[in-house]
C-alpha positions in Angstrom: 97.5 168.7 133.7 94.4 168.7 133.4 93.3 165.1 135.1 91.0 163.8 132.3 94.7 164.3 130.0 97.0 162.2 132.5 94.1 159.6 133.1 93.9 159.2 129.1 97.6 159.0 128.8 97.9 156.5 131.6 95.1 154.5 129.4 97.2 154.8 126.3 100.1 153.4 128.3 98.2 150.6 129.4 97.1 150.1 126.1 100.4 150.4 124.4 101.9 148.1 126.9 99.1 145.7 126.9 99.8 145.1 123.1 103.4 144.6 122.9 102.7 142.4 125.7 100.2 140.0 123.7 103.7 140.3 120.4 105.3 139.1 122.8 103.9 135.8 123.9 102.1 135.5 120.6 105.7 134.9 119.4 107.6 133.2 121.8 104.1 130.9 123.5 107.4 128.6 124.5 109.5 131.5 126.7 105.8 131.8 128.4 104.9 128.6 129.0 108.4 128.0 131.0 108.0 131.4 133.1 104.2 130.5 133.9 105.1 127.7 134.6 108.7 128.3 136.9 105.7 130.5 138.9 103.2 128.3 139.7 105.8 126.0 140.9 107.2 128.3 142.8 103.5 129.8 144.2 102.9 125.9 145.1 106.2 126.0 146.7 105.7 129.0 149.1 102.3 127.5 149.9 103.6 124.6 150.8 106.0 126.1 153.3 103.5 128.9 154.7 100.9 126.1 155.2 104.3 123.9 157.9 105.0 126.8 159.3 100.8 127.5 160.3 101.1 124.1 161.8 103.6 124.2 163.4 102.1 127.9 165.2 98.9 125.9 165.5 100.5 122.9 167.0 102.5 124.8 169.3 99.4 127.2 171.0 96.9 124.1 171.0 99.7 122.4 173.2 99.9 125.8 175.3 96.3 125.9 175.6 95.9 122.6 177.1 98.9 123.1 179.6 97.1 126.5 180.4 94.0 124.2 181.2 95.6 121.8 183.3 97.1 124.5 185.2 94.0 126.0 185.6 92.2 122.8 186.6 95.1 121.6 189.5 94.5 125.5 190.8 91.1 125.0 191.2 91.9 121.5 192.3 94.3 122.8 195.6 91.3 125.4 196.5 88.8 123.0 196.8 
């Protein structure tokens, strides 16, 4: 199959799917609003959970780094 023909078919399929989606959205605005609202809410929940996980990891790393600095300073004090 010719490359241009293949890309043309994909473009045409995209136009048809886009037109169908636009028609569906125009006829069902409440359904679209509900779906978008749910998606945004779940995205915010995911962001909050990820933020919590990364904050915990950051605190653990800071504790580990502080312990390493403390043990290094104790070791240098013993050698002197």
